[in-house]
Structures are given as C-alpha cells and as structure tokens.
PDBQT receptor file of N, H, CA, C and O in Angstrom, charges set to zero:
ATOM      1  N   UNK A   1       0.880  -1.243   0.032  1.00  0.00    +0.000 N 
ATOM      2  CA  UNK A   1       0.123  -0.086  -0.001  1.00  0.00    +0.000 C 
ATOM      3  C   UNK A   1       0.835   1.200  -0.036  1.00  0.00    +0.000 C 
ATOM      4  O   UNK A   1       1.784   1.367   0.730  1.00  0.00    +0.000 OA
ATOM      5  N   UNK A   2       0.462   2.140  -0.865  1.00  0.00    +0.000 N 
ATOM      6  H   UNK A   2      -0.309   2.004  -1.487  1.00  0.00    +0.000 HD
ATOM      7  CA  UNK A   2       1.223   3.335  -0.862  1.00  0.00    +0.000 C 
ATOM      8  C   UNK A   2       0.452   4.488  -0.235  1.00  0.00    +0.000 C 
ATOM      9  O   UNK A   2      -0.730   4.606  -0.558  1.00  0.00    +0.000 OA
ATOM     10  N   UNK A   3       0.972   5.332   0.604  1.00  0.00    +0.000 N 
ATOM     11  H   UNK A   3       1.932   5.236   0.867  1.00  0.00    +0.000 HD
ATOM     12  CA  UNK A   3       0.207   6.438   1.101  1.00  0.00    +0.000 C 
ATOM     13  C   UNK A   3       0.513   7.713   0.394  1.00  0.00    +0.000 C 
ATOM     14  O   UNK A   3       1.597   7.942  -0.143  1.00  0.00    +0.000 OA
ATOM     15  N   UNK A   4      -0.548   8.567   0.424  1.00  0.00    +0.000 N 
ATOM     16  H   UNK A   4      -1.428   8.380   0.860  1.00  0.00    +0.000 HD
ATOM     17  CA  UNK A   4      -0.300   9.768  -0.260  1.00  0.00    +0.000 C 
ATOM     18  C   UNK A   4       0.439  10.658   0.583  1.00  0.00    +0.000 C 
ATOM     19  O   UNK A   4       0.160  10.714   1.781  1.00  0.00    +0.000 OA
ATOM     20  N   UNK A   5       1.388  11.388   0.070  1.00  0.00    +0.000 N 
ATOM     21  H   UNK A   5       1.615  11.342  -0.903  1.00  0.00    +0.000 HD
ATOM     22  CA  UNK A   5       2.133  12.212   0.742  1.00  0.00    +0.000 C 
ATOM     23  C   UNK A   5       1.499  13.424   1.412  1.00  0.00    +0.000 C 
ATOM     24  O   UNK A   5       0.817  14.139   0.678  1.00  0.00    +0.000 OA
ATOM     25  N   UNK A   6       1.618  13.761   2.680  1.00  0.00    +0.000 N 
ATOM     26  H   UNK A   6       2.172  13.180   3.276  1.00  0.00    +0.000 HD
ATOM     27  CA  UNK A   6       0.900  14.833   3.264  1.00  0.00    +0.000 C 
ATOM     28  C   UNK A   6       1.640  16.160   2.989  1.00  0.00    +0.000 C 
ATOM     29  O   UNK A   6       2.868  16.229   2.922  1.00  0.00    +0.000 OA
ATOM     30  N   UNK A   7       0.861  17.137   2.847  1.00  0.00    +0.000 N 
ATOM     31  H   UNK A   7      -0.136  17.081   2.901  1.00  0.00    +0.000 HD
ATOM     32  CA  UNK A   7       1.515  18.512   2.538  1.00  0.00    +0.000 C 
ATOM     33  C   UNK A   7       2.592  18.880   3.658  1.00  0.00    +0.000 C 
ATOM     34  O   UNK A   7       2.374  18.700   4.856  1.00  0.00    +0.000 OA
ATOM     35  N   UNK A   8       3.658  19.359   3.201  1.00  0.00    +0.000 N 
ATOM     36  H   UNK A   8       3.836  19.505   2.228  1.00  0.00    +0.000 HD
ATOM     37  CA  UNK A   8       4.736  19.721   4.143  1.00  0.00    +0.000 C 
ATOM     38  C   UNK A   8       4.290  20.896   5.020  1.00  0.00    +0.000 C 
ATOM     39  O   UNK A   8       3.569  21.795   4.589  1.00  0.00    +0.000 OA
ATOM     40  N   UNK A   9       4.732  20.844   6.204  1.00  0.00    +0.000 N 
ATOM     41  H   UNK A   9       5.318  20.114   6.555  1.00  0.00    +0.000 HD
ATOM     42  CA  UNK A   9       4.288  21.919   7.190  1.00  0.00    +0.000 C 
ATOM     43  C   UNK A   9       4.713  23.286   6.939  1.00  0.00    +0.000 C 
ATOM     44  O   UNK A   9       4.068  24.284   7.261  1.00  0.00    +0.000 OA
ATOM     45  N   UNK A  10       5.947  23.271   6.286  1.00  0.00    +0.000 N 
ATOM     46  H   UNK A  10       6.471  22.460   6.025  1.00  0.00    +0.000 HD
ATOM     47  CA  UNK A  10       6.462  24.626   5.887  1.00  0.00    +0.000 C 
ATOM     48  C   UNK A  10       5.781  25.387   4.839  1.00  0.00    +0.000 C 
ATOM     49  O   UNK A  10       5.777  26.618   4.844  1.00  0.00    +0.000 OA
ATOM     50  N   UNK A  11       5.161  24.630   3.872  1.00  0.00    +0.000 N 
ATOM     51  H   UNK A  11       5.165  23.630   3.867  1.00  0.00    +0.000 HD
ATOM     52  CA  UNK A  11       4.297  25.281   2.782  1.00  0.00    +0.000 C 
ATOM     53  C   UNK A  11       3.160  25.706   3.338  1.00  0.00    +0.000 C 
ATOM     54  O   UNK A  11       2.805  26.833   2.993  1.00  0.00    +0.000 OA
ATOM     55  N   UNK A  12       2.305  24.978   4.304  1.00  0.00    +0.000 N 
ATOM     56  H   UNK A  12       2.594  24.063   4.585  1.00  0.00    +0.000 HD
ATOM     57  CA  UNK A  12       1.049  25.426   4.909  1.00  0.00    +0.000 C 
ATOM     58  C   UNK A  12       1.517  26.596   5.823  1.00  0.00    +0.000 C 
ATOM     59  O   UNK A  12       0.912  27.664   5.723  1.00  0.00    +0.000 OA
ATOM     60  N   UNK A  13       2.437  26.493   6.612  1.00  0.00    +0.000 N 
ATOM     61  H   UNK A  13       2.928  25.626   6.693  1.00  0.00    +0.000 HD
ATOM     62  CA  UNK A  13       2.951  27.566   7.531  1.00  0.00    +0.000 C 
ATOM     63  C   UNK A  13       3.211  28.876   6.775  1.00  0.00    +0.000 C 
ATOM     64  O   UNK A  13       2.785  29.931   7.244  1.00  0.00    +0.000 OA
ATOM     65  N   UNK A  14       3.911  28.845   5.591  1.00  0.00    +0.000 N 
ATOM     66  H   UNK A  14       4.257  27.988   5.210  1.00  0.00    +0.000 HD
ATOM     67  CA  UNK A  14       3.921  30.146   4.857  1.00  0.00    +0.000 C 
ATOM     68  C   UNK A  14       2.766  30.772   4.338  1.00  0.00    +0.000 C 
ATOM     69  O   UNK A  14       2.543  31.981   4.399  1.00  0.00    +0.000 OA
ATOM     70  N   UNK A  15       1.937  29.800   3.755  1.00  0.00    +0.000 N 
ATOM     71  H   UNK A  15       2.118  28.818   3.705  1.00  0.00    +0.000 HD
ATOM     72  CA  UNK A  15       0.584  30.230   3.211  1.00  0.00    +0.000 C 
ATOM     73  C   UNK A  15      -0.206  30.934   4.332  1.00  0.00    +0.000 C 
ATOM     74  O   UNK A  15      -0.724  32.041   4.181  1.00  0.00    +0.000 OA
ATOM     75  N   UNK A  16      -0.262  30.191   5.501  1.00  0.00    +0.000 N 
ATOM     76  H   UNK A  16       0.159  29.293   5.624  1.00  0.00    +0.000 HD
ATOM     77  CA  UNK A  16      -1.149  30.822   6.504  1.00  0.00    +0.000 C 
ATOM     78  C   UNK A  16      -0.559  32.095   6.933  1.00  0.00    +0.000 C 
ATOM     79  O   UNK A  16      -1.301  33.071   7.033  1.00  0.00    +0.000 OA
ATOM     80  N   UNK A  17       0.669  32.194   7.194  1.00  0.00    +0.000 N 
ATOM     81  H   UNK A  17       1.272  31.401   7.114  1.00  0.00    +0.000 HD
ATOM     82  CA  UNK A  17       1.348  33.505   7.594  1.00  0.00    +0.000 C 
ATOM     83  C   UNK A  17       1.098  34.536   6.439  1.00  0.00    +0.000 C 
ATOM     84  O   UNK A  17       0.943  35.715   6.761  1.00  0.00    +0.000 OA
ATOM     85  N   UNK A  18       1.053  34.209   5.232  1.00  0.00    +0.000 N 
ATOM     86  H   UNK A  18       1.179  33.252   4.971  1.00  0.00    +0.000 HD
ATOM     87  CA  UNK A  18       0.987  35.308   4.273  1.00  0.00    +0.000 C 
ATOM     88  C   UNK A  18      -0.470  35.746   4.313  1.00  0.00    +0.000 C 
ATOM     89  O   UNK A  18      -0.753  36.944   4.314  1.00  0.00    +0.000 OA
ATOM     90  N   UNK A  19      -1.332  34.861   4.343  1.00  0.00    +0.000 N 
ATOM     91  H   UNK A  19      -1.101  33.888   4.342  1.00  0.00    +0.000 HD
ATOM     92  CA  UNK A  19      -2.767  35.262   4.403  1.00  0.00    +0.000 C 
ATOM     93  C   UNK A  19      -3.206  35.972   5.746  1.00  0.00    +0.000 C 
ATOM     94  O   UNK A  19      -4.117  36.800   5.754  1.00  0.00    +0.000 OA
ATOM     95  N   UNK A  20      -2.553  35.626   6.808  1.00  0.00    +0.000 N 
ATOM     96  H   UNK A  20      -1.813  34.953   6.802  1.00  0.00    +0.000 HD
ATOM     97  CA  UNK A  20      -2.878  36.359   8.145  1.00  0.00    +0.000 C 
ATOM     98  C   UNK A  20      -2.095  37.650   7.970  1.00  0.00    +0.000 C 
ATOM     99  O   UNK A  20      -2.528  38.655   8.535  1.00  0.00    +0.000 OA
ATOM    100  N   UNK A  21      -1.030  37.721   7.272  1.00  0.00    +0.000 N 
ATOM    101  H   UNK A  21      -0.678  36.905   6.814  1.00  0.00    +0.000 HD
ATOM    102  CA  UNK A  21      -0.450  39.140   7.412  1.00  0.00    +0.000 C 
ATOM    103  C   UNK A  21      -1.176  40.165   6.527  1.00  0.00    +0.000 C 
ATOM    104  O   UNK A  21      -1.236  41.366   6.791  1.00  0.00    +0.000 OA
ATOM    105  N   UNK A  22      -1.765  39.529   5.368  1.00  0.00    +0.000 N 
ATOM    106  H   UNK A  22      -1.717  38.554   5.153  1.00  0.00    +0.000 HD
ATOM    107  CA  UNK A  22      -2.726  40.372   4.510  1.00  0.00    +0.000 C 
ATOM    108  C   UNK A  22      -3.812  40.933   5.239  1.00  0.00    +0.000 C 
ATOM    109  O   UNK A  22      -4.126  42.120   5.157  1.00  0.00    +0.000 OA
ATOM    110  N   UNK A  23      -4.483  39.951   6.072  1.00  0.00    +0.000 N 
ATOM    111  H   UNK A  23      -4.227  38.987   6.139  1.00  0.00    +0.000 HD
ATOM    112  CA  UNK A  23      -5.664  40.392   6.869  1.00  0.00    +0.000 C 
ATOM    113  C   UNK A  23      -5.240  41.305   7.899  1.00  0.00    +0.000 C 
ATOM    114  O   UNK A  23      -5.976  42.253   8.174  1.00  0.00    +0.000 OA
ATOM    115  N   UNK A  24      -4.081  41.132   8.538  1.00  0.00    +0.000 N 
ATOM    116  H   UNK A  24      -3.484  40.362   8.314  1.00  0.00    +0.000 HD
ATOM    117  CA  UNK A  24      -3.523  42.079   9.525  1.00  0.00    +0.000 C 
ATOM    118  C   UNK A  24      -3.293  43.488   9.089  1.00  0.00    +0.000 C 
ATOM    119  O   UNK A  24      -3.614  44.467   9.763  1.00  0.00    +0.000 OA
ATOM    120  N   UNK A  25      -2.658  43.533   7.798  1.00  0.00    +0.000 N 
ATOM    121  H   UNK A  25      -2.397  42.738   7.251  1.00  0.00    +0.000 HD
ATOM    122  CA  UNK A  25      -2.466  44.803   7.188  1.00  0.00    +0.000 C 
ATOM    123  C   UNK A  25      -3.715  45.593   6.814  1.00  0.00    +0.000 C 
ATOM    124  O   UNK A  25      -3.791  46.803   7.030  1.00  0.00    +0.000 OA
ATOM    125  N   UNK A  26      -4.695  44.884   6.246  1.00  0.00    +0.000 N 
ATOM    126  H   UNK A  26      -4.633  43.902   6.071  1.00  0.00    +0.000 HD
ATOM    127  CA  UNK A  26      -5.997  45.469   5.878  1.00  0.00    +0.000 C 
ATOM    128  C   UNK A  26      -6.655  45.984   7.137  1.00  0.00    +0.000 C 
ATOM    129  O   UNK A  26      -7.105  47.127   7.058  1.00  0.00    +0.000 OA
ATOM    130  N   UNK A  27      -6.793  45.338   8.295  1.00  0.00    +0.000 N 
ATOM    131  H   UNK A  27      -6.427  44.410   8.360  1.00  0.00    +0.000 HD
ATOM    132  CA  UNK A  27      -7.333  45.754   9.406  1.00  0.00    +0.000 C 
ATOM    133  C   UNK A  27      -6.692  46.791  10.064  1.00  0.00    +0.000 C 
ATOM    134  O   UNK A  27      -7.363  47.592  10.715  1.00  0.00    +0.000 OA
ATOM    135  N   UNK A  28      -5.251  46.907   9.972  1.00  0.00    +0.000 N 
ATOM    136  H   UNK A  28      -4.706  46.256   9.443  1.00  0.00    +0.000 HD
ATOM    137  CA  UNK A  28      -4.578  48.028  10.537  1.00  0.00    +0.000 C 
ATOM    138  C   UNK A  28      -4.785  49.309   9.733  1.00  0.00    +0.000 C 
ATOM    139  O   UNK A  28      -4.829  50.413  10.275  1.00  0.00    +0.000 OA
ATOM    140  N   UNK A  29      -4.920  49.103   8.323  1.00  0.00    +0.000 N 
ATOM    141  H   UNK A  29      -4.885  48.205   7.883  1.00  0.00    +0.000 HD
ATOM    142  CA  UNK A  29      -5.195  50.236   7.531  1.00  0.00    +0.000 C 
ATOM    143  C   UNK A  29      -6.619  50.799   7.702  1.00  0.00    +0.000 C 
ATOM    144  O   UNK A  29      -6.777  52.012   7.562  1.00  0.00    +0.000 OA
ATOM    145  N   UNK A  30      -7.600  50.054   7.976  1.00  0.00    +0.000 N 
ATOM    146  H   UNK A  30      -7.472  49.069   8.089  1.00  0.00    +0.000 HD
ATOM    147  CA  UNK A  30      -8.790  50.444   8.244  1.00  0.00    +0.000 C 
ATOM    148  C   UNK A  30      -8.836  51.170   9.620  1.00  0.00    +0.000 C 
ATOM    149  O   UNK A  30      -9.575  52.145   9.755  1.00  0.00    +0.000 OA
ATOM    150  N   UNK A  31      -8.154  50.771  10.523  1.00  0.00    +0.000 N 
ATOM    151  H   UNK A  31      -7.553  49.979  10.413  1.00  0.00    +0.000 HD
ATOM    152  CA  UNK A  31      -8.112  51.423  11.821  1.00  0.00    +0.000 C 
ATOM    153  C   UNK A  31      -7.461  52.768  11.757  1.00  0.00    +0.000 C 
ATOM    154  O   UNK A  31      -7.837  53.757  12.386  1.00  0.00    +0.000 OA
ATOM    155  N   UNK A  32      -6.465  52.709  10.951  1.00  0.00    +0.000 N 
ATOM    156  H   UNK A  32      -6.159  51.906  10.440  1.00  0.00    +0.000 HD
ATOM    157  CA  UNK A  32      -5.633  53.898  10.860  1.00  0.00    +0.000 C 
ATOM    158  C   UNK A  32      -6.366  54.992   9.908  1.00  0.00    +0.000 C 
ATOM    159  O   UNK A  32      -6.222  56.194  10.135  1.00  0.00    +0.000 OA
ATOM    160  N   UNK A  33      -7.053  54.580   8.974  1.00  0.00    +0.000 N 
ATOM    161  H   UNK A  33      -7.169  53.604   8.790  1.00  0.00    +0.000 HD
ATOM    162  CA  UNK A  33      -7.778  55.570   8.109  1.00  0.00    +0.000 C 
ATOM    163  C   UNK A  33      -9.371  55.359   8.338  1.00  0.00    +0.000 C 
ATOM    164  O   UNK A  33     -10.090  54.810   7.503  1.00  0.00    +0.000 OA
ATOM    165  N   UNK A  34      -9.768  55.803   9.418  1.00  0.00    +0.000 N 
ATOM    166  H   UNK A  34      -9.185  56.250  10.096  1.00  0.00    +0.000 HD
ATOM    167  CA  UNK A  34     -11.048  55.590   9.876  1.00  0.00    +0.000 C 
ATOM    168  C   UNK A  34     -12.012  56.467   8.941  1.00  0.00    +0.000 C 
ATOM    169  O   UNK A  34     -12.991  55.931   8.421  1.00  0.00    +0.000 OA
ATOM    170  N   UNK A  35     -11.731  57.783   8.740  1.00  0.00    +0.000 N 
ATOM    171  H   UNK A  35     -10.936  58.218   9.161  1.00  0.00    +0.000 HD
ATOM    172  CA  UNK A  35     -12.595  58.530   7.939  1.00  0.00    +0.000 C 
ATOM    173  C   UNK A  35     -12.820  57.994   6.591  1.00  0.00    +0.000 C 
ATOM    174  O   UNK A  35     -13.961  57.830   6.160  1.00  0.00    +0.000 OA
ATOM    175  N   UNK A  36     -11.701  57.699   5.868  1.00  0.00    +0.000 N 
ATOM    176  H   UNK A  36     -10.773  57.832   6.218  1.00  0.00    +0.000 HD
ATOM    177  CA  UNK A  36     -11.858  57.281   4.487  1.00  0.00    +0.000 C 
ATOM    178  C   UNK A  36     -12.580  55.928   4.459  1.00  0.00    +0.000 C 
ATOM    179  O   UNK A  36     -13.364  55.703   3.536  1.00  0.00    +0.000 OA
ATOM    180  N   UNK A  37     -12.370  55.042   5.383  1.00  0.00    +0.000 N 
ATOM    181  H   UNK A  37     -11.733  55.224   6.132  1.00  0.00    +0.000 HD
ATOM    182  CA  UNK A  37     -13.090  53.726   5.391  1.00  0.00    +0.000 C 
ATOM    183  C   UNK A  37     -14.666  54.101   5.637  1.00  0.00    +0.000 C 
ATOM    184  O   UNK A  37     -15.546  53.697   4.876  1.00  0.00    +0.000 OA
ATOM    185  N   UNK A  38     -14.909  54.868   6.714  1.00  0.00    +0.000 N 
ATOM    186  H   UNK A  38     -14.194  55.196   7.332  1.00  0.00    +0.000 HD
ATOM    187  CA  UNK A  38     -16.373  55.199   6.727  1.00  0.00    +0.000 C 
ATOM    188  C   UNK A  38     -17.084  55.895   5.595  1.00  0.00    +0.000 C 
ATOM    189  O   UNK A  38     -18.270  55.652   5.373  1.00  0.00    +0.000 OA
ATOM    190  N   UNK A  39     -16.353  56.806   4.829  1.00  0.00    +0.000 N 
ATOM    191  H   UNK A  39     -15.389  57.003   5.010  1.00  0.00    +0.000 HD
ATOM    192  CA  UNK A  39     -16.882  57.503   3.733  1.00  0.00    +0.000 C 
ATOM    193  C   UNK A  39     -17.213  56.505   2.723  1.00  0.00    +0.000 C 
ATOM    194  O   UNK A  39     -18.321  56.478   2.188  1.00  0.00    +0.000 OA
ATOM    195  N   UNK A  40     -16.181  55.602   2.424  1.00  0.00    +0.000 N 
ATOM    196  H   UNK A  40     -15.281  55.625   2.859  1.00  0.00    +0.000 HD
ATOM    197  CA  UNK A  40     -16.284  54.637   1.286  1.00  0.00    +0.000 C 
ATOM    198  C   UNK A  40     -17.519  53.643   1.709  1.00  0.00    +0.000 C 
ATOM    199  O   UNK A  40     -18.335  53.300   0.853  1.00  0.00    +0.000 OA
ATOM    200  N   UNK A  41     -17.614  53.226   2.983  1.00  0.00    +0.000 N 
ATOM    201  H   UNK A  41     -16.952  53.505   3.678  1.00  0.00    +0.000 HD
ATOM    202  CA  UNK A  41     -18.665  52.396   3.337  1.00  0.00    +0.000 C 
ATOM    203  C   UNK A  41     -19.993  53.122   3.143  1.00  0.00    +0.000 C 
ATOM    204  O   UNK A  41     -20.879  52.487   2.570  1.00  0.00    +0.000 OA
ATOM    205  N   UNK A  42     -20.258  54.404   3.556  1.00  0.00    +0.000 N 
ATOM    206  H   UNK A  42     -19.538  54.920   4.022  1.00  0.00    +0.000 HD
ATOM    207  CA  UNK A  42     -21.517  54.961   3.428  1.00  0.00    +0.000 C 
ATOM    208  C   UNK A  42     -21.712  55.312   1.985  1.00  0.00    +0.000 C 
ATOM    209  O   UNK A  42     -22.859  55.253   1.542  1.00  0.00    +0.000 OA
ATOM    210  N   UNK A  43     -20.794  55.648   1.250  1.00  0.00    +0.000 N 
ATOM    211  H   UNK A  43     -19.862  55.696   1.609  1.00  0.00    +0.000 HD
ATOM    212  CA  UNK A  43     -20.973  55.817  -0.319  1.00  0.00    +0.000 C 
ATOM    213  C   UNK A  43     -21.435  54.429  -0.950  1.00  0.00    +0.000 C 
ATOM    214  O   UNK A  43     -22.297  54.381  -1.828  1.00  0.00    +0.000 OA
ATOM    215  N   UNK A  44     -20.866  53.424  -0.491  1.00  0.00    +0.000 N 
ATOM    216  H   UNK A  44     -20.166  53.463   0.223  1.00  0.00    +0.000 HD
ATOM    217  CA  UNK A  44     -21.280  52.178  -1.049  1.00  0.00    +0.000 C 
ATOM    218  C   UNK A  44     -22.730  51.804  -0.677  1.00  0.00    +0.000 C 
ATOM    219  O   UNK A  44     -23.463  51.264  -1.506  1.00  0.00    +0.000 OA
ATOM    220  N   UNK A  45     -23.110  52.074   0.491  1.00  0.00    +0.000 N 
ATOM    221  H   UNK A  45     -22.514  52.513   1.164  1.00  0.00    +0.000 HD
ATOM    222  CA  UNK A  45     -24.528  51.816   1.050  1.00  0.00    +0.000 C 
ATOM    223  C   UNK A  45     -25.449  52.820   0.201  1.00  0.00    +0.000 C 
ATOM    224  O   UNK A  45     -26.474  52.372  -0.314  1.00  0.00    +0.000 OA
ATOM    225  N   UNK A  46     -25.149  53.980   0.068  1.00  0.00    +0.000 N 
ATOM    226  H   UNK A  46     -24.316  54.343   0.486  1.00  0.00    +0.000 HD
ATOM    227  CA  UNK A  46     -25.976  54.951  -0.632  1.00  0.00    +0.000 C 
ATOM    228  C   UNK A  46     -26.144  54.442  -2.081  1.00  0.00    +0.000 C 
ATOM    229  O   UNK A  46     -27.279  54.366  -2.552  1.00  0.00    +0.000 OA
ATOM    230  N   UNK A  47     -25.131  54.112  -2.762  1.00  0.00    +0.000 N 
ATOM    231  H   UNK A  47     -24.209  54.174  -2.379  1.00  0.00    +0.000 HD
ATOM    232  CA  UNK A  47     -25.102  53.619  -4.066  1.00  0.00    +0.000 C 
ATOM    233  C   UNK A  47     -25.893  52.425  -4.399  1.00  0.00    +0.000 C 
ATOM    234  O   UNK A  47     -26.583  52.302  -5.410  1.00  0.00    +0.000 OA
ATOM    235  N   UNK A  48     -25.724  51.483  -3.386  1.00  0.00    +0.000 N 
ATOM    236  H   UNK A  48     -25.163  51.583  -2.564  1.00  0.00    +0.000 HD
ATOM    237  CA  UNK A  48     -26.496  50.220  -3.416  1.00  0.00    +0.000 C 
ATOM    238  C   UNK A  48     -27.991  50.481  -3.297  1.00  0.00    +0.000 C 
ATOM    239  O   UNK A  48     -28.801  49.998  -4.088  1.00  0.00    +0.000 OA
ATOM    240  N   UNK A  49     -28.304  51.225  -2.331  1.00  0.00    +0.000 N 
ATOM    241  H   UNK A  49     -27.646  51.618  -1.688  1.00  0.00    +0.000 HD
ATOM    242  CA  UNK A  49     -29.745  51.626  -2.140  1.00  0.00    +0.000 C 
ATOM    243  C   UNK A  49     -30.342  52.365  -3.230  1.00  0.00    +0.000 C 
ATOM    244  O   UNK A  49     -31.521  52.178  -3.529  1.00  0.00    +0.000 OA
ATOM    245  N   UNK A  50     -29.595  53.210  -3.859  1.00  0.00    +0.000 N 
ATOM    246  H   UNK A  50     -28.637  53.362  -3.616  1.00  0.00    +0.000 HD
ATOM    247  CA  UNK A  50     -30.015  54.056  -5.045  1.00  0.00    +0.000 C 
ATOM    248  C   UNK A  50     -30.315  53.029  -6.169  1.00  0.00    +0.000 C 
ATOM    249  O   UNK A  50     -31.380  53.038  -6.785  1.00  0.00    +0.000 OA
ATOM    250  N   UNK A  51     -29.305  52.135  -6.402  1.00  0.00    +0.000 N 
ATOM    251  H   UNK A  51     -28.439  52.127  -5.901  1.00  0.00    +0.000 HD
ATOM    252  CA  UNK A  51     -29.473  51.072  -7.336  1.00  0.00    +0.000 C 
ATOM    253  C   UNK A  51     -30.781  50.225  -7.223  1.00  0.00    +0.000 C 
ATOM    254  O   UNK A  51     -31.554  49.999  -8.154  1.00  0.00    +0.000 OA
ATOM    255  N   UNK A  52     -30.894  49.829  -6.044  1.00  0.00    +0.000 N 
ATOM    256  H   UNK A  52     -30.266  50.012  -5.288  1.00  0.00    +0.000 HD
ATOM    257  CA  UNK A  52     -32.082  48.837  -5.746  1.00  0.00    +0.000 C 
ATOM    258  C   UNK A  52     -33.351  49.622  -5.912  1.00  0.00    +0.000 C 
ATOM    259  O   UNK A  52     -34.277  49.102  -6.535  1.00  0.00    +0.000 OA
ATOM    260  N   UNK A  53     -33.482  50.882  -5.389  1.00  0.00    +0.000 N 
ATOM    261  H   UNK A  53     -32.730  51.304  -4.884  1.00  0.00    +0.000 HD
ATOM    262  CA  UNK A  53     -34.689  51.613  -5.755  1.00  0.00    +0.000 C 
ATOM    263  C   UNK A  53     -34.922  51.941  -7.156  1.00  0.00    +0.000 C 
ATOM    264  O   UNK A  53     -36.060  51.943  -7.623  1.00  0.00    +0.000 OA
ATOM    265  N   UNK A  54     -33.771  52.251  -7.918  1.00  0.00    +0.000 N 
ATOM    266  H   UNK A  54     -32.846  52.250  -7.538  1.00  0.00    +0.000 HD
ATOM    267  CA  UNK A  54     -33.876  52.568  -9.232  1.00  0.00    +0.000 C 
ATOM    268  C   UNK A  54     -34.438  51.347 -10.072  1.00  0.00    +0.000 C 
ATOM    269  O   UNK A  54     -35.248  51.519 -10.983  1.00  0.00    +0.000 OA
ATOM    270  N   UNK A  55     -33.933  50.051  -9.689  1.00  0.00    +0.000 N 
ATOM    271  H   UNK A  55     -33.274  49.912  -8.949  1.00  0.00    +0.000 HD
ATOM    272  CA  UNK A  55     -34.426  48.897 -10.445  1.00  0.00    +0.000 C 
ATOM    273  C   UNK A  55     -35.774  48.600 -10.019  1.00  0.00    +0.000 C 
ATOM    274  O   UNK A  55     -36.568  48.189 -10.865  1.00  0.00    +0.000 OA
ATOM    275  N   UNK A  56     -36.167  48.767  -8.718  1.00  0.00    +0.000 N 
ATOM    276  H   UNK A  56     -35.521  49.101  -8.031  1.00  0.00    +0.000 HD
ATOM    277  CA  UNK A  56     -37.533  48.508  -8.347  1.00  0.00    +0.000 C 
ATOM    278  C   UNK A  56     -38.437  49.360  -9.049  1.00  0.00    +0.000 C 
ATOM    279  O   UNK A  56     -39.504  48.917  -9.475  1.00  0.00    +0.000 OA
ATOM    280  N   UNK A  57     -38.063  50.646  -9.215  1.00  0.00    +0.000 N 
ATOM    281  H   UNK A  57     -37.196  51.006  -8.869  1.00  0.00    +0.000 HD
ATOM    282  CA  UNK A  57     -38.961  51.749  -9.886  1.00  0.00    +0.000 C 
ATOM    283  C   UNK A  57     -39.096  51.395 -11.443  1.00  0.00    +0.000 C 
ATOM    284  O   UNK A  57     -40.124  51.569 -12.098  1.00  0.00    +0.000 OA
ATOM    285  N   UNK A  58     -37.978  50.908 -11.897  1.00  0.00    +0.000 N 
ATOM    286  H   UNK A  58     -37.143  50.767 -11.365  1.00  0.00    +0.000 HD
ATOM    287  CA  UNK A  58     -38.126  50.620 -13.414  1.00  0.00    +0.000 C 
ATOM    288  C   UNK A  58     -38.853  49.303 -13.772  1.00  0.00    +0.000 C 
ATOM    289  O   UNK A  58     -39.326  49.123 -14.895  1.00  0.00    +0.000 OA
ATOM    290  N   UNK A  59     -38.929  48.339 -12.726  1.00  0.00    +0.000 N 
ATOM    291  H   UNK A  59     -38.544  48.486 -11.815  1.00  0.00    +0.000 HD
ATOM    292  CA  UNK A  59     -39.568  47.110 -12.949  1.00  0.00    +0.000 C 
ATOM    293  C   UNK A  59     -41.050  46.964 -12.356  1.00  0.00    +0.000 C 
ATOM    294  O   UNK A  59     -41.669  45.900 -12.383  1.00  0.00    +0.000 OA
ATOM    295  N   UNK A  60     -41.555  48.180 -11.807  1.00  0.00    +0.000 N 
ATOM    296  H   UNK A  60     -41.052  49.044 -11.785  1.00  0.00    +0.000 HD
ATOM    297  CA  UNK A  60     -42.969  48.040 -11.316  1.00  0.00    +0.000 C 
ATOM    298  C   UNK A  60     -44.031  48.041 -12.331  1.00  0.00    +0.000 C 
ATOM    299  O   UNK A  60     -45.209  47.930 -11.991  1.00  0.00    +0.000 OA
TER     300      UNK A  60
C-alpha cells in the first residue's frame, strides 16, 4: 500500500502566515484611516440603495 504524501508543514505555514499578514495589514489600514473607510462604506450603502430603488422603480 502506498500512502499519499501529506503536505509539508513549511508550505502550509508560509501560506497561513501570508494570508494572516494580509488580513492584519488590511485591518490596520482600516483602523488607521477611519474617515476614509467610513466614507467609502457610506458611499457604497447609498449607491447600493439607489441602485435597488432605481431597479424596483423601473420594474414596477
């Protein structure tokens, strides 16, 4: 019987660290640039609501 080789721990470790560091950097940037993040969030919400109301108006 031949067993499938398991993934090497170094490969998984590097991948997990890289993904974790990207998340960490994104969260750090969001905290550092609160006003910009909030402005973009509210613009996205307003744009989405405008789009949904426009589509509902056109399809009634």
